[in-house]
Residue, then its C-alpha position, 0 to 999 in steps of 0.5 A: m476534433n479530439a475525443p473527450l477525455a475518458t472519466p476515471l472511474r471512481f470508488d468509495l475509498q470511506g472504508l479506508v479512511d476508517a481504516i487509516a483514522t481508527a488503526p491501533a498499529d504504531d507503522s499505520l499509515n496517518n491521514p495524509l489527506t484531507a476528505a477531498q483529496w482522498d477523493a481526487l486519489a479514488g480515480y487512481l486507486q484500484p481495489c484488490t480483495l486477496a482470500q485468506g491464503q492468497v498471495l500478494f506478491a512474493q519475494g523477489t518479484q519485480d512488481r512495484t504497486m503499493y497497497f492501502v491495507e482496508n481490512g483484514s490481516l497480511s503477513v510478511h515472510m521472508e523465503d531463507a535457507k530452512g523455509r519461511l521466517r515471519l517477519a510482520l504482521v500488517g493489518p488494516g490502516s496500513i500499506v504494503g509494498e511501500g519498499a519496492f514503490f520506492s526504491h526500484q528494486p524487487r520485492s524483499a518479503t513474500v506477502q500472503a493474506a493471513a485473514a481476506c483482505k480488501l486493498w487498494g493498489i496504486t501503480p508507479l504509472r498511476f502515481a506520476e500520472l497523479s503526480n501531474r494533475q493532483p501534486a499535492v494530493a500525491l506529495g501527502l501519499a508520498m509523505g505519508a508512505g515514506a513515514v511508514l516506511a522510516k517507521r519500518l526501518g527505524n524499528r530492527r525489528r520490523r525494519v526487513a518487514a518492508t517490503 
């Protein structure tokens, strides 16, 4: 007899959905999903909170998790020979980590909380699982994140902010 599958934890993503709907930045995530699809996605995302000044990930690391910003702000900066160079501030309704998520390359910049933040992360493994179980949700998410990446790459000033 097979053991029953564990039911994944489901989190309330309404704060994230609201942040996406009201995000003012031109490179924010446009809402790519329906309410039912957000509900399906909830079991695949992990919540993450950062205190002001805490580093989410460092330039050069191999982690490929992509993060959705519900609240707070994140500073994206590179380390060069003379120190730090701020590339962008990312706020609610946007994402960070999309560059490494799609490219399989090390992180191109360091991301640090400029203010306390609530984020939602999805790892490549959880995304693969989502793709198998909820392909329409995974496609919507990938298209939304791809649109943010394309906007950032198309903007010379923010091009290197694709983390």
